[in-house]
C-alpha positions in Angstrom: -83.5 -18.2 0.7 -86.8 -18.3 -1.2 -86.0 -14.9 -2.8 -82.6 -16.2 -3.9 -84.3 -19.2 -5.6 -86.8 -17.0 -7.4 -84.0 -14.8 -8.6 -82.0 -17.8 -9.9 -85.1 -19.1 -11.7 -85.6 -15.7 -13.2 -82.0 -15.5 -14.4 -82.0 -19.0 -15.7 -85.1 -18.3 -17.8 -83.3 -15.5 -19.5 -80.3 -17.7 -20.3 -82.6 -20.4 -21.8 -84.9 -18.0 -23.6 -82.9 -15.0 -24.8 -84.4 -11.9 -26.1 -85.9 -12.5 -29.6 -88.7 -11.3 -31.8 -90.6 -14.5 -31.0 -91.6 -13.0 -27.7 -92.7 -9.7 -29.2 -89.3 -7.9 -29.1 -88.1 -6.3 -32.3 -84.7 -7.5 -33.4 -82.0 -5.1 -32.3 -80.1 -3.1 -34.9 -76.5 -4.1 -35.5 -74.1 -1.9 -33.6 -70.6 -0.5 -33.5 -69.0 0.8 -30.4 -66.8 3.9 -30.1 -64.5 3.7 -27.1 -63.0 6.9 -25.7 -60.2 7.6 -23.2 -60.3 11.2 -22.2 -59.0 13.5 -19.4 -61.9 15.8 -18.3 -60.3 17.1 -15.1 -57.8 19.6 -13.9 -56.0 21.8 -16.4 -57.5 19.9 -19.3 -61.1 20.7 -18.4 -61.2 24.0 -20.3 -60.2 22.1 -23.5 -61.6 18.6 -23.1 -64.9 19.7 -21.5 -66.4 21.6 -24.5 -64.7 19.1 -26.9 -66.5 16.2 -25.3 -69.8 18.1 -25.1 -69.7 18.6 -28.9 -68.9 15.0 -29.5 -71.7 13.7 -27.2 -74.3 16.1 -28.8 -73.3 14.8 -32.2 -73.8 11.2 -31.1 -77.2 12.2 -29.6 -78.2 13.6 -33.0 -77.0 10.4 -34.7 -79.1 8.4 -32.2 -82.2 10.6 -33.0 -81.7 9.7 -36.7 -82.1 6.1 -35.8 -78.4 5.4 -35.9 -75.6 5.7 -38.5 -77.0 5.9 -42.1 -74.8 3.4 -44.0 -76.5 3.2 -47.3 -77.4 6.8 -47.8 -81.2 6.5 -47.6 -81.4 8.9 -44.6 -82.5 6.1 -42.3 -80.3 4.9 -39.4 -78.9 1.4 -40.1 -76.4 0.9 -37.3 -76.7 1.8 -33.6 -73.6 3.6 -32.3 -72.7 2.7 -28.8 -70.4 4.9 -26.8 -68.2 3.9 -23.8 -65.8 6.3 -22.2 -63.4 6.4 -19.3 -61.7 9.2 -17.4 -57.9 8.9 -17.5 -57.1 11.6 -14.9 -53.8 12.5 -16.6 -52.4 9.2 -15.4 -50.6 6.6 -17.5 -51.7 3.9 -15.1 -55.4 4.9 -15.3 -55.1 5.1 -19.1 -53.8 1.5 -19.4 -56.2 0.2 -16.8 -59.1 1.7 -18.6 -57.9 0.4 -21.9 -57.6 -3.2 -20.4 -61.1 -2.9 -19.1 -62.3 -1.9 -22.6 -60.4 -4.8 -24.0 -62.2 -7.2 -21.7 -65.6 -5.5 -22.4 -66.1 -4.7 -18.8 -65.7 -0.9 -18.6 -69.0 -0.1 -17.0 -71.0 -3.3 -16.9 -72.7 -4.9 -13.9 -73.2 -8.7 -13.7 -76.4 -8.8 -15.8 -75.0 -6.5 -18.4 -71.9 -8.7 -18.7 -74.2 -11.7 -19.3 -76.7 -10.3 -21.7 -74.9 -7.4 -23.4 -72.4 -8.3 -26.1 -68.9 -7.3 -25.0 -67.8 -4.8 -27.7 -64.4 -5.4 -29.2 -62.2 -2.3 -29.5 -62.2 -1.4 -33.1 -61.9 2.4 -33.0 -60.6 4.3 -29.9 -60.7 8.0 -29.3 -57.8 9.0 -27.1 -55.8 11.8 -25.6 -52.9 9.7 -24.4 -49.9 10.9 -22.4 -47.0 12.1 -24.5 -44.4 10.3 -22.4 -42.1 8.5 -24.9 -42.0 5.1 -23.2 -45.7 5.2 -22.6 -46.3 5.9 -26.3 -44.5 2.7 -27.1 -47.0 0.8 -24.9 -49.9 2.6 -26.7 -48.7 1.7 -30.1 -48.0 -1.9 -29.1 -51.5 -2.3 -27.6 -53.3 -0.8 -30.6 -51.4 -2.9 -33.1 -51.9 -6.1 -31.1 -55.6 -5.5 -30.9 -56.1 -4.2 -34.4 -57.6 -1.1 -32.9 -57.5 2.3 -34.6 -56.7 5.2 -32.4 -58.0 8.8 -33.1 -56.5 11.8 -31.4 -57.5 15.5 -31.5 -53.8 16.4 -31.7 -50.7 14.3 -31.3 -47.0 14.8 -31.5 -44.5 13.1 -33.7 -43.6 10.2 -31.3 -47.2 9.1 -31.2 -47.7 8.9 -35.0 -44.3 7.7 -36.1 -44.4 4.1 -37.4 -45.2 1.6 -36.2 -48.5 3.0 -35.0 -52.2 2.8 -35.5 -52.9 6.4 -34.5 -54.6 9.0 -36.7 -55.1 12.7 -35.9 -57.7 15.2 -36.8 -55.2 17.8 -37.9 -51.4 18.2 -38.3 -49.1 17.0 -35.6 -47.8 19.5 -32.9 -44.6 20.3 -34.9 -46.4 20.6 -38.2 -49.0 23.0 -36.8 -46.1 25.0 -35.3 -44.0 25.4 -38.4 -47.1 26.0 -40.6 -48.2 28.8 -38.2 -44.7 30.3 -37.9 -44.0 30.2 -41.6 -47.2 31.9 -42.6 -46.9 34.5 -39.8 -43.3 35.3 -40.8 -44.1 35.5 -44.5 -47.2 37.6 -44.3 -47.8 39.2 -40.9 -44.5 39.7 -39.0 -43.3 43.3 -39.2 -39.7 42.8 -40.3 -37.0 44.9 -38.7 -35.2 45.1 -42.0 -34.9 43.5 -45.4 -32.4 40.9 -44.2 -33.7 40.4 -40.7 -34.4 36.8 -39.7 -36.9 36.4 -36.8 -35.6 34.9 -33.6 -38.0 32.3 -32.2 -38.2 31.0 -28.6 -40.0 27.8 -27.7 -41.8 27.0 -24.5 -42.9 23.4 -23.8 -44.7 21.9 -20.9 -43.1 18.4 -20.9 -45.8 16.7 -18.8 -48.3 17.2 -21.7 -46.1 17.7 -24.7 -42.9 16.0 -25.9 -39.5 17.5 -26.4 -39.5 15.9 -29.8 -41.7 18.7 -31.2 -39.0 21.3 -30.6 -36.5 19.1 -32.4 -38.6 19.0 -35.5 -39.2 22.7 -35.4 -35.5 23.4 -35.2 -34.8 21.0 -38.2 -37.5 22.8 -40.2 -36.0 26.2 -39.4 -32.6 25.0 -40.5 -34.0 23.5 -43.7 -36.0 26.5 -44.8 -33.9 29.4 -43.3 -37.1 31.2 -42.5 -36.4 31.7 -38.8 -33.9 30.9 -36.1 -34.8 29.0 -32.9 -32.7 31.1 -30.5 -33.9 29.5 -27.2 -36.0 26.7 -25.8 -37.4 26.3 -22.3 -38.8 23.0 -20.9 -41.0 23.0 -17.8 -41.8 19.7 -16.0 -44.8 21.4 -14.4 -47.1 24.0 -15.8 -45.1 27.3 -15.8 -46.7 30.1 -13.8 -46.4 33.9 -13.4 -43.1 33.6 -11.5 -41.3 31.6 -14.1 -42.7 33.5 -17.1 -41.9 36.9 -15.6 -38.3 35.9 -15.3 -37.9 34.5 -18.8 -39.6 37.2 -20.8 -37.3 40.2 -19.9 -34.3 37.9 -20.7 -35.8 37.1 -24.1 -36.6 40.7 -24.8 -33.0 41.7 -24.1 -31.7 38.9 -26.4 -33.9 40.0 -29.3 -36.5 37.3 -29.3 -39.3 38.3 -31.8 -41.7 35.4 -31.6 -42.6 32.8 -28.9 -44.2 29.5 -29.8 -46.0 28.0 -26.8 -46.4 24.2 -27.1 -48.6 23.9 -24.0 -52.3 24.3 -23.0 -54.3 27.5 -22.9 -53.2 28.2 -19.3 -49.6 28.8 -20.4 -50.7 31.1 -23.2 -52.8 33.0 -20.6 -49.9 33.4 -18.3 -47.6 34.7 -21.0 -50.2 37.2 -22.3 -50.8 38.4 -18.8 -47.0 38.9 -18.3 -46.7 40.7 -21.7 -49.3 43.1 -20.4 -47.8 43.6 -17.0 -44.2 44.0 -18.2 -45.1 46.3 -21.2 -43.9 43.8 -23.8 -47.1 43.4 -25.7 -45.8 45.3 -28.8 -42.2 43.9 -28.6 -42.8 40.1 -28.9 -45.5 38.0 -30.5 -47.0 34.9 -28.9 -48.3 32.0 -31.0 -50.0 29.2 -29.1 -50.7 25.7 -30.3 -54.3 24.6 -31.2 -54.9 23.7 -27.5 -55.0 27.5 -27.0 -58.0 28.8 -29.0 -58.3 32.6 -29.2 -62.0 32.6 -28.5 -61.5 30.8 -25.1 -58.5 33.0 -24.2 -60.5 36.1 -24.9 -63.3 34.7 -22.7 -60.8 33.9 -19.9 -58.6 37.0 -19.9 -60.6 39.9 -21.5 -59.7 41.9 -24.6 -56.9 44.1 -23.1 -54.7 41.1 -22.1 -55.7 38.8 -24.9 -55.0 41.4 -27.6 -52.4 40.2 -30.1 -52.6 36.5 -29.3 -52.5 34.2 -32.3 -53.2 30.4 -32.8 -53.6 28.1 -35.8 -57.0 26.4 -36.0 -58.5 24.0 -38.5 -62.3 24.4 -37.9 -64.8 27.1 -38.6 -65.0 29.8 -36.0 -68.5 30.2 -34.4 -68.1 33.7 -33.0 -67.2 35.2 -36.4 -68.6 32.8 -39.0 -72.2 32.3 -38.1 -73.3 31.5 -41.6 -70.9 28.7 -42.2 -72.7 25.4 -42.5 -70.6 23.7 -39.8 -71.4 26.6 -37.4 -75.1 26.4 -38.1 -75.0 22.7 -37.5 -73.1 23.1 -34.2 -75.6 25.8 -33.1 -78.4 23.4 -33.8 -76.8 20.6 -31.7 -76.2 22.9 -28.8 -79.7 24.4 -28.9 -81.3 20.9 -29.2 -79.3 19.0 -26.6 -77.4 21.3 -24.3 -78.1 25.1 -24.5 -74.6 25.5 -23.1 -73.4 29.1 -22.4 -70.6 30.1 -24.6 -71.2 27.1 -27.0 -70.4 26.3 -29.6 -66.8 27.4 -29.4 -63.7 26.1 -31.2 -63.3 23.0 -29.1 -67.0 22.2 -29.3 -66.5 22.2 -33.1 -63.4 20.1 -32.8 -65.4 17.5 -30.8 -68.1 17.3 -33.5 -65.5 17.0 -36.2 -63.7 14.2 -34.4 -66.8 12.1 -34.0 -68.0 12.8 -37.5 -64.6 11.7 -39.0 -64.7 8.5 -36.9 -68.2 7.6 -37.9 -67.7 8.4 -41.6 -64.6 6.1 -41.5 -66.7 3.4 -39.9 -69.5 3.9 -42.5 -67.1 3.6 -45.4 -65.5 0.6 -43.9 -68.8 -1.2 -43.5 -69.8 -0.5 -47.1 -66.4 -1.6 -48.3 -66.5 -4.9 -46.3 -70.0 -5.7 -47.6 -68.9 -5.1 -51.2 -65.6 -6.9 -50.9 -66.6 -9.9 -48.8 -70.2 -10.2 -50.1 -71.7 -10.1 -46.5 -74.6 -8.3 -45.0 -74.5 -5.4 -42.6 -75.0 -7.5 -39.5 -72.0 -9.6 -40.4 -69.9 -6.6 -41.2 -70.6 -5.0 -37.9 -69.5 -8.1 -36.1 -66.3 -8.4 -38.1 -65.2 -4.8 -38.3 -61.9 -3.9 -36.7 -59.3 -1.1 -36.9 -57.6 -2.6 -39.9 -60.8 -2.4 -41.9 -61.6 1.1 -40.7 -58.1 2.2 -41.5 -57.9 0.8 -45.1 -61.5 1.1 -46.2 -62.5 4.1 -44.2 -59.8 6.6 -43.1 -57.7 6.4 -46.1 -60.6 7.3 -48.4 -61.6 10.5 -46.6 -60.3 12.9 -49.2 -62.9 15.7 -49.7 -64.9 15.0 -46.6 -65.7 18.1 -44.6 -67.2 16.6 -41.4 -70.6 18.4 -41.7 -68.8 21.6 -42.6 -66.7 21.7 -39.4 -63.6 22.3 -41.4 -62.4 23.2 -44.9 -63.2 20.8 -47.7 -59.6 21.0 -48.8 -58.9 17.9 -46.8 -56.8 15.0 -47.8 -56.8 11.3 -47.0 -53.5 10.2 -45.4 -50.9 10.4 -48.2 -49.2 7.1 -47.5 -48.8 4.4 -44.8 -46.6 6.7 -42.7 -48.9 9.7 -42.9 -51.8 9.7 -40.5 -53.1 13.3 -40.5 -56.6 13.9 -41.7 -56.8 17.7 -42.2 -54.1 19.3 -44.3 -55.1 22.9 -44.0 -55.2 25.4 -41.2 -55.7 29.2 -40.5 -54.3 31.7 -38.1 -56.9 33.1 -35.7 -56.1 35.9 -33.4 -57.4 38.7 -31.1 -57.3 42.0 -33.0 -59.0 45.2 -31.8 -60.5 43.2 -29.0 -62.3 40.7 -31.2 -61.6 37.2 -32.5 -60.3 37.6 -36.0 -59.3 35.4 -38.9 -55.8 36.5 -39.8 -55.0 34.3 -42.8 -56.7 32.3 -45.5 -56.5 28.5 -45.4 -52.9 27.4 -45.9 -51.5 24.0 -46.3 -49.7 22.6 -43.2 -46.3 21.2 -44.2 -46.3 17.4 -44.2 -44.5 15.3 -43.5 -41.8 17.1 -41.5 -38.3 15.6 -41.5 -38.6 12.0 -40.3 
């Protein structure tokens, strides 16, 4: 009983006499919190693991600089706090974590809930489920809370208005048609002068929406560059058995190119089946950006990975060691992690995402102070997704995220356009090595809406 009384007196003293410089403590810097909902488990681990490591190492570096440099004097002005939650590939877990974020109680114990300011959601990093109905919940929640969502890659349903979602590169369908168009125009060995390539689509529905295929087909019809001859949807991740049945059928029907709108596991299964069935020189596989060639080569070896192609919009560590972004990423890995095989493409993507988010926050804070004639402390307290969107994200033209990506970037073109990087390149495995197969090309946007 006596111990409980002492504890209550101790707690009460803090409530009456809060932390302040009067008692020898330095006043805390103003802060902005990044919230992140991410799936780090299961089949996503190979993608989201290095992605999150890159982002966390970048935030560690920002912390070592004293925080976010708002005024350009190379001194940290704003502390960046980071709260994340594992979603476990579950819509229920996603919404539950989001609600905890909204209440400011994601990871706090009782004392932290009393003394630590509950950070309002202003900017949210997310890899949400692509289920159509669930996306409507996401959009509604973000709009209601004036929270800005950032995704590494999203499909059309997630970014169609009304939405508060932005993506680091093109949408799934845009990346697909950009890659297919460049490949067909410049790389594909045509069978004849009038031959139109026949394309087959594979989609893993649990992680990617059917709507992507619809946009690809519309684009094919509009341009006449290729024909979508078949499309396969898998509720669960397709394995060797399913792929080994489909590929011979496609070979007989004259399929030239396969676009895999799935994770790297599906691309690995298809390339393995190509090798086993002797189809490596008869069909080409292009995988979406979730299937980076450097990771596939590491997983499968050069004999099986040979010929695989994927569009990517960041510098490539294994073949561009002198690029500023690669040097920066190497420094981060050496300083904070020393991770084997890092930096890779997804590690670079993780840095790029956090850099874009923080630059958007920085520009928003500057804009708020100039517009509203307020100081930095007040701006940090008032900032929300609307300010970050209008004063930050929409001014990012020319920003290169510490050299992670091409400087040929655009700010979102209009209120219905929420893509941050407008250029990509084809990266593939050629002669057993990761190789750049194209110059930077502009990804079509927007696709038929």
